[in-house]
Phi, psi and omega in degrees: 000314180288330180292320186289328182287322174300320186286333184282336182293313176294328175302306186294327173298311182297317177300316186293326176293316177301316179302311182299314177304319181297313181298321178296315180303311177304321182292311180305309178301319179294319181296312180305319181295339175277008177107012179274176178208160180253132178244149173289134180276354180091348185249006188099356187252186180226146178234131173275125172261102188265105186285336178294319187252356177062034181242166178236123184234131176294145180238125176303135175313319182296332179284321181290320178296324177294322174298317183286320183289335177279353189065034180268334184238143178222146184283135172226106190061231178265019184224170175248131180233165184294145165267177178289336177290319176297320179296323174298321176300315180295320182289325171304308187289335182274345183287154178272271188275321189245075186294329176301312177301314183293327181297321191260007173258150178244087183274143177205148171288139185212160174255136185229144174275113180243112182056041173080010180236129174291127181223150181272132177228165177255128179240156174266101187287343175285344185283328183261132175299330174297318178297322174294322176296316180287335183277348178266148182244150176278186184296342180265001175087009177264149176306147172300318173237152175277179177294319178292319180295323185289316183292323176296314180292330177287323183290315176302314177302313184290323172305310184291327180288317183287335182269008185050041176265006180297148175295147177275149182280316182242188178289157182270110181260014181278346181290153177283149175277152183296150186293315182270112183257355186295148176273326184281138175267136173277140188259000000 
């Protein structure tokens, strides 16, 4: 009985250490998501360069190694930055009930005209091909489509949707079948 109690203490310590490391990982990823990066300090360590607060914070090597092993950090020049996998992880952890849905949506505040009044709404830019085009840049850094083109396209898309003019995915089975279905002709 005393042996089982002794065995559970190291397991409890390891579980507590994993929980602490997970919390450190979440904090680091959240800081990096605001525009920070991890730089090498020249002494074998790492520094978090937080652009929002203009500070440099030492980061334990084990945390950086854990992030690299999970494919959450990638090297860009002399520093490490977040990968898309890390951003998806952050969206999942920030989600309430449906983490998968939250991870795959690109939510942004936008102004839309509703009954003649401009209102701020939350939209999923990943839902619309136009949102995808607007979020991508050409080789000169300009958006592929401008705001006016995006708004015009969204109005046209809404008109098509409300008028039920969207192309059908399957055959139209609403037409009536012929009354006589026999293959043989009666003579």
